[in-house]
GUMAR-912125 format. One record per residue (C-alpha): residue number from 1; residue in one letter; chain; x, y, z. Coordinates in steps of 0.1 Angstrom, whole numbers. Each point is the difference from the previous one (the first is absolute). Layout:
% residues N
<pt NUM "A" "A" <X Y Z>>
...
This chain:
% residues 104
<pt 1 "M" "A" <-1011 330 1429>>
<pt 2 "K" "A" <10 9 32>>
<pt 3 "Q" "A" <29 -17 14>>
<pt 4 "R" "A" <13 -4 41>>
<pt 5 "F" "A" <29 19 14>>
<pt 6 "T" "A" <24 -4 25>>
<pt 7 "I" "A" <18 34 3>>
<pt 8 "E" "A" <19 19 26>>
<pt 9 "V" "A" <-3 37 6>>
<pt 10 "A" "A" <25 14 26>>
<pt 11 "G" "A" <3 -31 21>>
<pt 12 "S" "A" <-34 -12 -3>>
<pt 13 "T" "A" <-11 -27 -20>>
<pt 14 "L" "A" <-35 4 -17>>
<pt 15 "N" "A" <-21 -23 -25>>
<pt 16 "L" "A" <-20 16 -24>>
<pt 17 "L" "A" <-19 -4 -29>>
<pt 18 "S" "A" <8 18 -35>>
<pt 19 "E" "A" <-7 -4 -39>>
<pt 20 "E" "A" <38 12 -4>>
<pt 21 "S" "A" <28 -13 -9>>
<pt 22 "E" "A" <23 -17 33>>
<pt 23 "E" "A" <27 27 -17>>
<pt 24 "Y" "A" <-26 29 6>>
<pt 25 "V" "A" <-10 -13 31>>
<pt 26 "V" "A" <35 -6 19>>
<pt 27 "G" "A" <11 36 -17>>
<pt 28 "L" "A" <-29 20 18>>
<pt 29 "A" "A" <11 -20 31>>
<pt 30 "K" "A" <33 13 -1>>
<pt 31 "I" "A" <-6 36 -6>>
<pt 32 "V" "A" <-24 1 28>>
<pt 33 "S" "A" <26 -19 24>>
<pt 34 "R" "A" <29 28 -13>>
<pt 35 "K" "A" <-24 26 5>>
<pt 36 "I" "A" <-14 -10 35>>
<pt 37 "N" "A" <39 -11 10>>
<pt 38 "D" "A" <10 35 -8>>
<pt 39 "M" "A" <-27 16 19>>
<pt 40 "V" "A" <12 -18 31>>
<pt 41 "M" "A" <39 0 -6>>
<pt 42 "S" "A" <-5 39 -1>>
<pt 43 "S" "A" <-20 7 29>>
<pt 44 "K" "A" <4 -22 30>>
<pt 45 "R" "A" <-36 10 17>>
<pt 46 "C" "A" <-14 -16 -31>>
<pt 47 "T" "A" <-19 -35 3>>
<pt 48 "K" "A" <-2 -22 -32>>
<pt 49 "L" "A" <-38 5 5>>
<pt 50 "E" "A" <9 37 -4>>
<pt 51 "A" "A" <21 -1 -27>>
<pt 52 "A" "A" <-25 -24 -20>>
<pt 53 "I" "A" <-27 22 6>>
<pt 54 "M" "A" <19 31 -10>>
<pt 55 "A" "A" <13 -21 -32>>
<pt 56 "S" "A" <-41 -7 -9>>
<pt 57 "L" "A" <-9 37 4>>
<pt 58 "D" "A" <33 11 -24>>
<pt 59 "Y" "A" <-10 -26 -24>>
<pt 60 "L" "A" <-35 10 0>>
<pt 61 "D" "A" <7 35 -2>>
<pt 62 "D" "A" <23 -7 -30>>
<pt 63 "K" "A" <-30 -24 -17>>
<pt 64 "M" "A" <-30 25 10>>
<pt 65 "K" "A" <27 36 -19>>
<pt 66 "T" "A" <5 -25 -27>>
<pt 67 "A" "A" <-36 -7 -8>>
<pt 68 "V" "A" <-8 34 1>>
<pt 69 "K" "A" <31 8 -26>>
<pt 70 "V" "A" <-16 -26 -21>>
<pt 71 "D" "A" <-37 13 -1>>
<pt 72 "D" "A" <21 33 -6>>
<pt 73 "L" "A" <17 -12 -28>>
<pt 74 "Q" "A" <-30 -19 -14>>
<pt 75 "G" "A" <-20 36 -1>>
<pt 76 "Q" "A" <24 13 -15>>
<pt 77 "I" "A" <4 -29 -31>>
<pt 78 "M" "A" <-40 7 0>>
<pt 79 "N" "A" <3 34 -5>>
<pt 80 "Y" "A" <31 -2 -27>>
<pt 81 "A" "A" <-19 -29 -17>>
<pt 82 "S" "A" <-28 23 -5>>
<pt 83 "E" "A" <13 29 -14>>
<pt 84 "A" "A" <20 -22 -24>>
<pt 85 "T" "A" <-33 -14 -13>>
<pt 86 "K" "A" <-15 42 -1>>
<pt 87 "L" "A" <36 8 -20>>
<pt 88 "R" "A" <-8 -29 -25>>
<pt 89 "R" "A" <-34 12 0>>
<pt 90 "E" "A" <11 35 -11>>
<pt 91 "N" "A" <28 -17 -22>>
<pt 92 "A" "A" <-24 -18 -21>>
<pt 93 "E" "A" <-24 31 -4>>
<pt 94 "L" "A" <29 20 -9>>
<pt 95 "R" "A" <9 -26 -25>>
<pt 96 "R" "A" <-38 1 -18>>
<pt 97 "Q" "A" <-2 37 0>>
<pt 98 "L" "A" <36 1 -22>>
<pt 99 "G" "A" <-15 -26 -18>>
<pt 100 "K" "A" <-30 20 -13>>
<pt 101 "G" "A" <20 29 0>>
<pt 102 "S" "A" <20 -15 -28>>
<pt 103 "D" "A" <-30 -12 -19>>
<pt 104 "D" "A" <-13 38 -3>>
């Protein structure tokens, strides 16, 4: 169930709905605030809006790169599972052949 939260991000008060816990939402707000404030402090010509946009782009970039890595890892897992199945079949066939050979 969604809950309404009032959070502060880089000096701006925002109301939002989330299904996450208050601790999680507040924690996210603190991380974003810190990133925005760091950007503003490091460049006097960077406004809070510009810093918020850059922070959003940075986080979106990280998310997209992580999604690509997850897809790659899922592909590797599927390949490993397929290879394991193939090896189990080969193992079973070899055991069957060894069993027949000892009866002769």
